[in-house]
MDAnalysis code that builds the backbone (N, CA, C; Angstrom):
import MDAnalysis as mda
import numpy as np

u = mda.Universe.empty(537, n_residues=179, atom_resindex=np.repeat(np.arange(179), 3), trajectory=True)
u.add_TopologyAttr("name", ["N", "CA", "C"] * 179)
u.add_TopologyAttr("resid", np.arange(1, 180))
u.add_TopologyAttr("resname", ["UNK", "UNK", "UNK", "UNK", "UNK", "UNK", "UNK", "UNK", "UNK", "UNK", "UNK", "UNK", "UNK", "UNK", "UNK", "UNK", "UNK", "UNK", "UNK", "UNK", "UNK", "UNK", "UNK", "UNK", "UNK", "UNK", "UNK", "UNK", "UNK", "UNK", "UNK", "UNK", "UNK", "UNK", "UNK", "UNK", "UNK", "UNK", "UNK", "UNK", "UNK", "UNK", "UNK", "UNK", "UNK", "UNK", "UNK", "UNK", "UNK", "UNK", "UNK", "UNK", "UNK", "UNK", "UNK", "UNK", "UNK", "UNK", "UNK", "UNK", "UNK", "UNK", "UNK", "UNK", "UNK", "UNK", "UNK", "UNK", "UNK", "UNK", "UNK", "UNK", "UNK", "UNK", "UNK", "UNK", "UNK", "UNK", "UNK", "UNK", "UNK", "UNK", "UNK", "UNK", "UNK", "UNK", "UNK", "UNK", "UNK", "UNK", "UNK", "UNK", "UNK", "UNK", "UNK", "UNK", "UNK", "UNK", "UNK", "UNK", "UNK", "UNK", "UNK", "UNK", "UNK", "UNK", "UNK", "UNK", "UNK", "UNK", "UNK", "UNK", "UNK", "UNK", "UNK", "UNK", "UNK", "UNK", "UNK", "UNK", "UNK", "UNK", "UNK", "UNK", "UNK", "UNK", "UNK", "UNK", "UNK", "UNK", "UNK", "UNK", "UNK", "UNK", "UNK", "UNK", "UNK", "UNK", "UNK", "UNK", "UNK", "UNK", "UNK", "UNK", "UNK", "UNK", "UNK", "UNK", "UNK", "UNK", "UNK", "UNK", "UNK", "UNK", "UNK", "UNK", "UNK", "UNK", "UNK", "UNK", "UNK", "UNK", "UNK", "UNK", "UNK", "UNK", "UNK", "UNK", "UNK", "UNK", "UNK", "UNK", "UNK", "UNK", "UNK", "UNK", "UNK", "UNK", "UNK"])
u.atoms.positions = np.array([
    [-10.150, 13.867, 10.386],
    [-10.830, 12.757, 10.977],
    [-9.831, 11.697, 11.473],
    [-8.824, 11.414, 10.648],
    [-7.844, 10.413, 11.065],
    [-7.071, 10.862, 12.292],
    [-6.647, 12.122, 12.293],
    [-5.900, 12.620, 13.453],
    [-6.766, 12.615, 14.707],
    [-8.042, 12.930, 14.548],
    [-8.947, 12.919, 15.703],
    [-9.082, 11.507, 16.260],
    [-9.213, 10.511, 15.393],
    [-9.338, 9.131, 15.882],
    [-8.043, 8.660, 16.540],
    [-6.895, 9.102, 16.009],
    [-5.622, 8.766, 16.655],
    [-5.562, 9.363, 18.056],
    [-5.944, 10.630, 18.175],
    [-5.908, 11.306, 19.480],
    [-6.842, 10.619, 20.476],
    [-8.015, 10.244, 20.039],
    [-8.966, 9.555, 20.924],
    [-8.402, 8.220, 21.382],
    [-7.827, 7.456, 20.440],
    [-7.231, 6.168, 20.805],
    [-6.108, 6.313, 21.809],
    [-5.228, 7.276, 21.589],
    [-4.107, 7.494, 22.504],
    [-4.597, 7.957, 23.879],
    [-5.582, 8.830, 23.906],
    [-6.145, 9.299, 25.182],
    [-6.824, 8.158, 25.936],
    [-7.519, 7.289, 25.225],
    [-8.180, 6.145, 25.840],
    [-7.151, 5.235, 26.508],
    [-6.056, 4.991, 25.810],
    [-4.983, 4.176, 26.383],
    [-4.408, 4.799, 27.640],
    [-4.211, 6.113, 27.623],
    [-3.716, 6.805, 28.814],
    [-4.716, 6.715, 29.965],
    [-5.982, 6.911, 29.642],
    [-7.019, 6.917, 30.688],
    [-7.150, 5.561, 31.370],
    [-6.965, 4.474, 30.616],
    [-7.169, 3.141, 31.179],
    [-5.879, 2.342, 31.311],
    [-4.744, 3.041, 31.193],
    [-3.432, 2.497, 31.473],
    [-3.089, 1.234, 30.669],
    [-3.237, 1.349, 29.355],
    [-2.727, 0.277, 28.497],
    [-2.134, 0.897, 27.239],
    [-1.212, 0.167, 26.662],
    [-0.460, 0.682, 25.522],
    [-1.333, 0.747, 24.271],
    [-1.271, 1.874, 23.611],
    [-1.912, 2.063, 22.310],
    [-0.847, 2.604, 21.378],
    [-0.743, 2.014, 20.198],
    [0.152, 2.521, 19.175],
    [-0.656, 2.833, 17.938],
    [-0.284, 3.890, 17.282],
    [-0.893, 4.288, 16.018],
    [0.088, 3.921, 14.918],
    [-0.415, 3.257, 13.890],
    [0.414, 2.909, 12.738],
    [-0.166, 3.629, 11.527],
    [0.637, 4.488, 10.937],
    [0.244, 5.172, 9.704],
    [0.877, 4.411, 8.548],
    [0.045, 3.709, 7.813],
    [0.530, 2.785, 6.785],
    [0.649, 3.437, 5.411],
    [1.539, 2.848, 4.637],
    [1.617, 3.156, 3.223],
    [0.505, 2.390, 2.516],
    [0.703, 2.070, 1.258],
    [-0.303, 1.375, 0.462],
    [-0.271, -0.113, 0.806],
    [-1.349, -0.608, 1.401],
    [-1.459, -2.048, 1.631],
    [-1.723, -2.727, 0.298],
    [-1.007, -3.788, 0.023],
    [-1.118, -4.445, -1.270],
    [-0.965, -5.943, -1.103],
    [-1.982, -6.671, -1.529],
    [-1.903, -8.118, -1.455],
    [-3.047, -8.768, -2.203],
    [-2.937, -10.054, -2.396],
    [-3.956, -10.813, -3.103],
    [-5.270, -10.794, -2.336],
    [-6.359, -10.601, -3.046],
    [-7.675, -10.699, -2.443],
    [-8.276, -9.394, -1.977],
    [-7.476, -8.331, -1.839],
    [-8.071, -7.064, -1.430],
    [-8.905, -6.535, -2.586],
    [-9.844, -5.657, -2.268],
    [-10.627, -5.055, -3.342],
    [-9.717, -4.181, -4.175],
    [-9.625, -4.488, -5.428],
    [-8.754, -3.741, -6.324],
    [-9.456, -2.523, -6.875],
    [-9.629, -1.519, -6.053],
    [-10.235, -0.274, -6.502],
    [-9.152, 0.801, -6.547],
    [-9.307, 1.780, -7.440],
    [-8.254, 2.789, -7.568],
    [-7.984, 3.543, -6.269],
    [-9.000, 3.749, -5.457],
    [-8.812, 4.533, -4.241],
    [-8.355, 3.695, -3.059],
    [-8.445, 2.370, -3.139],
    [-8.112, 1.547, -1.990],
    [-6.949, 0.598, -2.220],
    [-6.581, 0.396, -3.446],
    [-5.492, -0.533, -3.695],
    [-4.972, -0.396, -5.101],
    [-4.192, 0.664, -5.362],
    [-3.773, 0.957, -6.724],
    [-2.976, -0.187, -7.339],
    [-2.167, -0.883, -6.566],
    [-1.389, -1.985, -7.140],
    [-2.311, -3.121, -7.580],
    [-3.228, -3.515, -6.722],
    [-4.179, -4.574, -7.073],
    [-5.066, -4.145, -8.235],
    [-5.552, -2.920, -8.156],
    [-6.402, -2.417, -9.244],
    [-5.659, -2.469, -10.575],
    [-4.432, -1.955, -10.602],
    [-3.687, -1.838, -11.859],
    [-3.395, -3.218, -12.450],
    [-2.936, -4.132, -11.603],
    [-2.611, -5.475, -12.089],
    [-3.857, -6.168, -12.629],
    [-4.957, -6.103, -11.906],
    [-6.194, -6.743, -12.330],
    [-6.741, -6.100, -13.605],
    [-6.757, -4.779, -13.665],
    [-7.259, -4.089, -14.851],
    [-6.375, -4.372, -16.061],
    [-5.067, -4.431, -15.853],
    [-4.141, -4.728, -16.950],
    [-4.400, -6.136, -17.479],
    [-4.506, -7.100, -16.596],
    [-4.787, -8.485, -16.989],
    [-6.064, -8.574, -17.811],
    [-7.096, -7.840, -17.434],
    [-8.409, -7.901, -18.083],
    [-8.509, -6.950, -19.275],
    [-7.419, -6.285, -19.602],
    [-7.372, -5.354, -20.731],
    [-8.358, -4.198, -20.579],
    [-8.541, -3.786, -19.349],
    [-9.355, -2.604, -19.082],
    [-8.527, -1.376, -19.417],
    [-9.184, -0.268, -19.764],
    [-8.417, 0.949, -20.032],
    [-7.724, 1.462, -18.763],
    [-6.509, 1.895, -18.914],
    [-5.732, 2.444, -17.805],
    [-5.291, 3.863, -18.159],
    [-5.136, 4.701, -17.124],
    [-4.743, 6.090, -17.350],
    [-3.647, 6.496, -16.369],
    [-2.665, 7.205, -16.904],
    [-1.699, 7.915, -16.083],
    [-2.261, 9.320, -15.912],
    [-2.628, 9.683, -14.702],
    [-3.258, 10.974, -14.454],
    [-2.251, 11.907, -13.786],
    [-2.148, 13.113, -14.317],
    [-1.255, 14.119, -13.753],
    [0.205, 13.858, -14.071],
    [1.056, 14.762, -13.635],
    [2.506, 14.649, -13.839],
    [2.844, 14.391, -15.298],
    [2.237, 15.160, -16.168],
    [2.456, 15.077, -17.616],
    [2.021, 13.741, -18.210],
    [1.191, 12.998, -17.508],
    [0.665, 11.742, -18.030],
    [1.718, 10.680, -18.264],
    [2.762, 10.667, -17.431],
    [3.886, 9.756, -17.649],
    [3.899, 8.539, -16.726],
    [3.066, 8.544, -15.681],
    [3.045, 7.415, -14.753],
    [4.220, 7.378, -13.805],
    [4.825, 8.511, -13.544],
    [6.021, 8.522, -12.711],
    [5.748, 8.716, -11.229],
    [4.469, 8.754, -10.822],
    [4.163, 8.837, -9.398],
    [4.629, 7.548, -8.729],
    [5.263, 7.678, -7.570],
    [5.845, 6.529, -6.869],
    [5.123, 6.308, -5.544],
    [4.799, 5.036, -5.285],
    [4.220, 4.624, -4.006],
    [4.931, 3.356, -3.559],
    [4.906, 3.099, -2.256],
    [5.472, 1.849, -1.760],
    [4.337, 0.907, -1.382],
    [4.642, -0.378, -1.402],
    [3.649, -1.412, -1.108],
    [4.005, -2.122, 0.191],
    [3.017, -2.264, 1.049],
    [3.165, -2.979, 2.317],
    [2.227, -4.179, 2.291],
    [2.783, -5.365, 2.415],
    [1.970, -6.583, 2.409],
    [1.246, -6.718, 3.750],
    [-0.017, -7.155, 3.749],
    [-0.758, -7.317, 5.009],
    [-0.068, -8.227, 6.021],
    [0.656, -9.240, 5.563],
    [1.347, -10.113, 6.527],
    [2.469, -9.363, 7.245],
    [3.101, -8.414, 6.559],
    [4.124, -7.599, 7.209],
    [3.500, -6.660, 8.241],
    [2.357, -6.090, 7.907],
    [1.644, -5.261, 8.888],
    [1.224, -6.110, 10.084],
    [0.727, -7.305, 9.830],
    [0.310, -8.198, 10.924],
    [1.486, -8.529, 11.842],
    [2.669, -8.711, 11.279],
    [3.819, -9.029, 12.140],
    [4.206, -7.820, 13.000],
    [4.012, -6.604, 12.493],
    [4.258, -5.414, 13.315],
    [3.242, -5.331, 14.447],
    [1.992, -5.558, 14.152],
    [0.956, -5.528, 15.190],
    [1.227, -6.596, 16.236],
    [1.625, -7.780, 15.799],
    [1.965, -8.850, 16.736],
    [3.123, -8.429, 17.641],
    [4.140, -7.807, 17.065],
    [5.282, -7.342, 17.867],
    [4.839, -6.284, 18.875],
    [3.910, -5.450, 18.503],
    [3.404, -4.441, 19.430],
    [2.607, -5.092, 20.566],
    [1.812, -6.090, 20.246],
    [1.079, -6.809, 21.300],
    [2.025, -7.423, 22.316],
    [3.167, -7.896, 21.854],
    [4.137, -8.559, 22.726],
    [5.018, -7.581, 23.507],
    [4.917, -6.306, 23.187],
    [5.777, -5.300, 23.810],
    [5.190, -4.863, 25.153],
    [6.019, -4.878, 26.162],
    [5.566, -4.483, 27.505],
    [5.902, -3.029, 27.814],
    [6.487, -2.321, 26.872],
    [6.900, -0.940, 27.099],
    [5.708, -0.058, 27.468],
    [5.843, 0.727, 28.484],
    [4.759, 1.586, 28.952],
    [4.841, 2.986, 28.355],
    [6.019, 3.542, 28.225],
    [6.141, 4.908, 27.730],
    [6.745, 4.936, 26.343],
    [7.155, 6.123, 25.936],
    [7.855, 6.259, 24.667],
    [6.951, 6.607, 23.504],
    [7.526, 6.524, 22.345],
    [6.844, 6.876, 21.102],
    [5.584, 6.048, 20.914],
    [4.548, 6.678, 20.413],
    [3.265, 6.001, 20.206],
    [2.796, 5.996, 18.755],
    [3.325, 6.871, 17.918],
    [2.882, 6.983, 16.529],
    [4.026, 6.562, 15.614],
    [3.743, 5.626, 14.717],
    [4.743, 5.072, 13.806],
    [4.220, 5.083, 12.381],
    [5.147, 5.135, 11.445],
    [4.805, 4.901, 10.049],
    [5.284, 3.504, 9.683],
    [4.530, 2.865, 8.805],
    [4.900, 1.526, 8.333],
    [4.554, 1.440, 6.856],
    [5.523, 1.061, 6.085],
    [5.312, 0.905, 4.657],
    [6.393, 0.030, 4.073],
    [6.293, -0.198, 2.803],
    [7.251, -1.050, 2.124],
    [8.624, -0.435, 1.964],
    [8.723, 0.891, 2.103],
    [10.008, 1.564, 1.979],
    [10.502, 1.624, 0.545],
    [11.688, 2.147, 0.383],
    [12.256, 2.360, -0.950],
    [12.421, 1.054, -1.730],
    [12.728, -0.042, -1.049],
    [12.910, -1.322, -1.765],
    [11.590, -1.856, -2.316],
    [10.468, -1.476, -1.735],
    [9.161, -1.931, -2.209],
    [8.385, -0.791, -2.860],
    [9.087, 0.140, -3.458],
    [8.453, 1.280, -4.111],
    [8.610, 1.174, -5.620],
    [7.596, 1.661, -6.322],
    [7.692, 1.735, -7.777],
    [6.701, 2.760, -8.298],
    [6.940, 3.198, -9.501],
    [6.033, 4.125, -10.173],
    [4.970, 3.319, -10.918],
    [3.912, 4.003, -11.323],
    [2.902, 3.333, -12.145],
    [3.513, 2.853, -13.454],
    [4.428, 3.632, -14.019],
    [5.086, 3.218, -15.264],
    [5.878, 1.930, -15.052],
    [6.568, 1.821, -13.919],
    [7.311, 0.591, -13.620],
    [6.355, -0.577, -13.411],
    [5.255, -0.335, -12.715],
    [4.250, -1.384, -12.518],
    [3.670, -1.810, -13.866],
    [3.405, -0.851, -14.738],
    [2.867, -1.203, -16.053],
    [3.866, -2.023, -16.858],
    [5.154, -1.704, -16.749],
    [6.183, -2.514, -17.418],
    [6.160, -3.951, -16.886],
    [6.004, -4.111, -15.561],
    [5.931, -5.450, -14.967],
    [4.720, -6.192, -15.532],
    [3.583, -5.503, -15.597],
    [2.359, -6.115, -16.133],
    [2.515, -6.463, -17.610],
    [3.147, -5.574, -18.396],
    [3.382, -5.852, -19.812],
    [4.189, -7.143, -19.980],
    [5.214, -7.312, -19.156],
    [6.059, -8.507, -19.251],
    [5.271, -9.762, -18.883],
    [4.343, -9.659, -17.954],
    [3.593, -10.831, -17.494],
    [2.371, -11.138, -18.362],
    [1.643, -10.092, -18.762],
    [0.348, -10.293, -19.433],
    [0.309, -9.838, -20.882],
    [1.344, -9.171, -21.355],
    [1.303, -8.558, -22.679],
    [1.003, -7.069, -22.550],
    [1.251, -6.355, -23.630],
    [1.159, -4.894, -23.595],
    [-0.271, -4.392, -23.390],
    [-0.389, -3.359, -22.580],
    [-1.620, -2.603, -22.386],
    [-1.175, -1.176, -22.079],
    [-1.188, -0.322, -23.090],
    [-0.642, 1.023, -22.960],
    [-1.648, 1.976, -22.319],
    [-1.317, 2.512, -21.152],
    [-2.198, 3.498, -20.531],
    [-2.250, 4.798, -21.342],
    [-3.365, 5.475, -21.239],
    [-3.522, 6.786, -21.845],
    [-3.011, 7.815, -20.841],
    [-2.238, 8.772, -21.312],
    [-1.723, 9.807, -20.429],
    [-2.652, 11.006, -20.365],
    [-2.922, 11.466, -19.152],
    [-3.678, 12.698, -18.938],
    [-2.760, 13.675, -18.215],
    [-2.289, 14.672, -18.928],
    [-1.282, 15.577, -18.386],
    [-1.852, 16.609, -17.420],
    [-3.149, 16.792, -17.421],
    [-3.786, 17.815, -16.587],
    [-3.397, 17.624, -15.125],
    [-2.781, 18.656, -14.525],
    [-2.415, 18.524, -13.103],
    [-3.660, 18.540, -12.208],
    [-3.556, 17.879, -11.077],
    [-4.642, 17.850, -10.109],
    [-4.113, 18.321, -8.767],
    [-4.972, 19.018, -8.017],
    [-4.508, 19.411, -6.683],
    [-4.268, 18.163, -5.830],
    [-3.287, 18.240, -5.008],
    [-2.942, 17.193, -4.048],
    [-2.280, 15.969, -4.666],
    [-1.938, 16.011, -5.947],
    [-1.137, 14.919, -6.492],
    [0.248, 14.995, -5.858],
    [0.704, 13.887, -5.372],
    [2.004, 13.821, -4.706],
    [2.896, 12.894, -5.525],
    [4.068, 13.357, -5.943],
    [4.894, 12.530, -6.812],
    [5.563, 11.346, -6.120],
    [5.837, 11.440, -4.820],
    [6.625, 10.408, -4.133],
    [6.054, 10.214, -2.742],
    [5.491, 9.025, -2.473],
    [5.032, 8.688, -1.120],
    [5.636, 7.329, -0.782],
    [6.700, 7.372, -0.002],
    [7.394, 6.158, 0.417],
    [7.592, 6.270, 1.923],
    [7.066, 5.320, 2.647],
    [7.070, 5.377, 4.105],
    [8.433, 4.959, 4.661],
    [8.807, 5.600, 5.751],
    [10.039, 5.292, 6.463],
    [9.665, 4.507, 7.727],
    [9.995, 3.244, 7.746],
    [9.610, 2.352, 8.851],
    [10.739, 2.097, 9.842],
    [11.800, 2.867, 9.775],
    [12.961, 2.602, 10.634],
    [12.627, 2.656, 12.118],
    [11.781, 3.588, 12.542],
    [11.458, 3.681, 13.969],
    [10.686, 2.455, 14.446],
    [9.756, 1.960, 13.628],
    [9.038, 0.733, 13.990],
    [10.001, -0.443, 14.043],
    [10.950, -0.483, 13.120],
    [11.971, -1.531, 13.138],
    [12.834, -1.471, 14.383],
    [13.231, -0.271, 14.746],
    [14.075, -0.068, 15.929],
    [13.338, -0.470, 17.208],
    [12.115, -0.028, 17.371],
    [11.405, -0.219, 18.635],
    [10.751, -1.590, 18.779],
    [10.498, -2.276, 17.671],
    [9.798, -3.566, 17.746],
    [10.544, -4.698, 17.050],
    [11.804, -4.458, 16.693],
    [12.606, -5.464, 15.987],
    [11.837, -6.039, 14.802],
    [11.237, -5.150, 14.038],
    [10.366, -5.519, 12.923],
    [11.007, -5.124, 11.612],
    [10.732, -5.898, 10.581],
    [11.208, -5.545, 9.248],
    [10.279, -6.102, 8.189],
    [10.343, -5.523, 7.036],
    [9.563, -5.976, 5.890],
    [10.127, -7.308, 5.415],
    [9.241, -8.289, 5.255],
    [9.662, -9.615, 4.786],
    [9.231, -9.897, 3.341],
    [8.202, -9.209, 2.871],
    [7.621, -9.541, 1.572],
    [8.097, -8.560, 0.507],
    [8.924, -9.037, -0.432],
    [9.437, -8.141, -1.475],
    [8.349, -7.788, -2.499],
    [8.545, -6.685, -3.172],
    [7.583, -6.178, -4.141],
    [7.236, -7.206, -5.213],
    [8.224, -7.887, -5.723],
    [7.985, -8.894, -6.767],
    [7.011, -9.974, -6.282],
    [7.140, -10.406, -5.038],
    [6.232, -11.420, -4.497],
    [4.821, -10.848, -4.315],
    [4.732, -9.608, -3.864],
    [3.426, -8.969, -3.720],
    [2.727, -8.925, -5.075],
    [3.422, -8.445, -6.089],
    [2.826, -8.369, -7.423],
    [2.439, -9.748, -7.934],
    [3.299, -10.731, -7.716],
    [3.004, -12.092, -8.160],
    [1.760, -12.653, -7.492],
    [1.622, -12.433, -6.187],
    [0.428, -12.922, -5.474],
    [-0.835, -12.248, -5.992],
    [-0.760, -10.956, -6.234],
    [-1.927, -10.245, -6.768],
    [-2.280, -10.783, -8.147],
    [-1.280, -10.975, -8.993],
    [-1.518, -11.475, -10.347],
    [-2.124, -12.873, -10.324],
    [-1.621, -13.735, -9.455],
    [-2.185, -15.092, -9.351],
    [-3.634, -15.047, -8.883],
    [-3.920, -14.197, -7.905],
    [-5.294, -14.066, -7.420],
    [-6.204, -13.527, -8.529],
    [-5.735, -12.507, -9.249],
    [-6.533, -11.933, -10.332],
    [-6.803, -12.977, -11.420],
    [-5.794, -13.765, -11.758],
    [-5.967, -14.795, -12.789],
    [-6.963, -15.870, -12.363],
    [-6.943, -16.218, -11.084],
    [-7.818, -17.272, -10.572],
    [-9.235, -16.785, -10.267],
    [-9.452, -15.466, -10.265],
    [-10.756, -14.904, -9.889],
    [-11.214, -13.889, -10.931],
    [-11.737, -14.368, -12.062],
    [-12.104, -13.450, -13.147],
    [-13.221, -12.471, -12.778],
    [-13.986, -12.760, -11.747],
    [-15.076, -11.865, -11.341],
    [-14.607, -10.756, -10.404],
    [-13.332, -10.690, -10.132],
    [-12.791, -9.792, -9.116],
    [-13.175, -8.329, -9.339],
    [-13.025, -7.803, -10.548],
    [-13.384, -6.406, -10.780],
    [-14.874, -6.175, -10.586],
    [-15.693, -7.136, -10.975],
    [-17.136, -6.975, -10.813],
    [-17.513, -6.959, -9.326],
    [-16.834, -7.781, -8.499],
    [-17.069, -7.784, -7.061],
    [-16.687, -6.435, -6.468],
    [-15.615, -5.834, -6.988],
    [-15.140, -4.550, -6.487],
    [-16.032, -3.393, -6.948],
    [-16.986, -3.676, -7.824],
    [-17.871, -2.625, -8.318],
    [-17.309, -1.859, -9.501],
    [-16.314, -2.418, -10.195],
    [-15.733, -1.715, -11.342],
    [-16.120, -2.371, -12.642],
])
């Protein structure tokens, strides 16, 4: 479905002679997003840890070593803004954008950060492997940086801090998210 929508968008741009770029993002992470496990693992984990909800390391021997990178919405917005300002007609149209290796961490590392901020909350490990579990998903944004003079401005520590502050100030957050 995603590839089909990308193809339609690119074809539409060709048909009506205007630039269309596809951005394949890593994990968007920031204060105020719905902290659900499927839509924002960083927000979900920080909020659930703060509220002492049960947490689980699923798969990979139940160790929490799966790694993802975090991309702040303001960094994505600056890439989109740079694309709007670009007059280039041809060239590459599909880009990846993510926090990269500097904004990547495992669930175990995130839990350590939460333990230091909120006190200990030990996740339960579930070693059962699941199909499609991927141990390392870190986006390479170098091409977007090269073509649009764009770079990540928001470090992981600031992203986590903003999420934690939002979670602390909004105790109803998990209930709003349906959890």
